[in-house]
C-alpha positions in Angstrom: 27.6 66.4 52.2 29.0 63.9 55.0 32.7 64.8 54.8 34.6 62.1 53.9 38.3 61.6 52.4 38.1 61.8 48.7 41.5 60.3 47.3 42.7 58.6 44.3 41.8 54.8 44.5 44.4 52.5 43.3 44.1 49.4 41.3 42.9 46.4 43.5 40.1 48.9 45.4 36.8 47.0 45.4 35.1 50.4 44.3 36.8 50.7 41.0 35.0 47.3 40.1 31.9 48.0 40.9 28.9 49.4 38.9 28.0 52.9 39.7 24.6 54.2 40.4 22.9 56.5 38.1 22.2 59.8 40.1 18.2 60.7 40.0 19.0 64.5 40.7 22.2 66.6 40.5 22.1 68.6 44.5 24.5 70.6 46.4 26.3 67.0 47.3 27.1 66.1 44.0 27.9 69.8 42.8 30.3 69.6 45.5 31.5 66.3 44.4 32.5 67.6 41.0 34.5 70.9 42.5 36.5 68.4 44.8 36.8 65.9 41.7 38.3 68.6 39.6 40.8 69.6 42.8 41.8 65.8 42.4 42.2 65.5 38.7 43.9 68.7 38.2 46.4 68.2 41.0 47.3 64.7 39.9 47.9 65.9 36.3 45.0 64.3 34.5 42.7 64.3 31.9 39.5 62.7 33.5 38.1 61.3 36.4 35.1 59.3 37.5 33.6 59.1 40.8 34.2 55.6 41.7 38.1 56.6 41.4 37.5 58.6 44.5 35.4 56.1 46.3 32.1 57.2 45.3 30.0 54.6 43.1 28.0 57.3 41.2 27.5 57.9 37.7 29.8 61.2 37.6 32.6 62.0 35.4 34.7 64.8 34.5 37.2 65.8 32.1 39.6 68.2 30.6 41.5 67.8 27.6 42.8 71.3 26.9 38.9 72.7 26.3 38.3 73.5 29.8 36.4 71.3 32.8 33.7 69.3 31.6 31.1 67.8 33.7 28.9 64.9 32.9 26.3 62.9 34.9 24.6 59.8 34.1 26.9 59.5 31.0 25.8 56.6 28.1 27.6 56.0 24.6 24.5 56.1 22.0 26.3 55.4 19.1 30.0 55.0 17.9 32.0 55.6 14.4 35.4 54.7 13.3 38.4 53.3 15.6 41.2 54.9 17.4 44.0 52.9 19.4 46.2 54.9 21.6 48.2 54.1 24.6 45.9 55.0 27.8 47.3 55.8 31.3 44.9 56.2 34.4 45.1 57.7 37.5 44.3 54.4 39.4 47.2 52.7 37.8 49.9 54.8 38.5 52.9 54.5 35.9 50.8 52.1 33.6 49.6 52.4 30.2 48.1 50.0 28.3 47.1 50.0 24.3 43.2 50.7 24.1 41.3 50.2 20.6 38.2 52.7 21.0 35.8 54.6 18.9 37.1 57.6 17.3 34.0 59.4 17.4 30.9 59.0 20.0 27.5 60.2 20.6 27.0 60.8 24.1 23.7 61.2 26.2 23.7 62.5 30.0 22.8 65.2 32.4 25.0 68.1 33.2 25.5 69.6 36.4 22.1 71.9 36.5 19.7 68.8 35.7 19.5 69.9 32.0 19.9 67.0 29.2 22.9 66.7 27.0 23.5 65.4 23.9 26.6 65.8 21.7 29.3 64.0 19.4 32.8 63.8 20.6 36.0 63.0 18.6 39.7 62.2 18.9 41.0 62.4 22.5 37.6 63.9 24.0 35.8 60.7 22.5 38.6 58.5 24.1 38.8 60.4 27.3 34.8 59.9 27.8 35.0 56.0 27.0 37.7 55.7 29.3 35.8 57.5 32.1 32.6 55.7 31.2 34.4 52.4 31.4 35.0 53.3 35.3 31.1 53.8 35.6 30.8 50.1 34.6 33.8 48.7 36.8 35.9 48.5 34.0 39.5 49.4 33.5 42.2 49.9 31.1 44.0 46.6 32.6 40.9 44.7 31.2 42.4 45.4 27.7 45.5 44.1 28.2 46.5 40.3 27.6 47.5 37.9 30.4 51.3 38.8 30.0 50.9 42.5 29.7 49.0 42.1 32.9 51.6 40.2 34.8 53.9 43.0 34.0 51.4 45.7 34.9 51.4 43.8 38.2 54.9 43.6 38.9 55.1 47.5 37.6 52.4 48.6 40.4 53.6 46.2 43.1 57.1 47.9 42.8 55.6 51.2 42.8 53.1 50.8 45.7 56.0 49.1 47.8 58.1 52.5 47.3 55.0 54.6 48.5 54.4 52.2 51.3 50.6 51.4 50.0 51.0 48.2 48.8 49.6 46.3 51.9 46.5 48.0 50.9 46.2 47.0 47.6 44.4 43.7 46.7 46.9 41.4 45.0 44.9 38.7 44.7 42.6 40.6 42.2 45.4 41.9 40.3 45.4 39.5 37.6 
């Protein structure tokens, strides 16, 4: 695998808005990416991470909602049941939370890190986290669920936070709303 610096991409980074490409076959590059993503997710106290959040536009996600690390490639939600609405955060939008309405249960298909097809039902937090990470693969972020006024507040909060960290210049302010 080419050595590239993997770091959490912050809102405004173009990579977060691109649709991710399916993985044809999980090989050593993808396995190394999965391991590095897990390190990044855990070191940032996250419960999920999608490859676009570290600058790689491949359909790869990882999650750990308290039941151990779960790795999934090319995930697709095939069926939904019920509704749940919770405040969600995102490693790519530090300090921001948005109330998002999602399906309470989802049936998901994909492949695991060994190229085996997987299909399963997920509910509660696992379902919410899966949907959140799959949104990232489509270039969709939690801010897209916010109303216009909430987006303005989020922009201000991010601008302040990034300025304090000395990173604001790297964030594309034009695309924040």
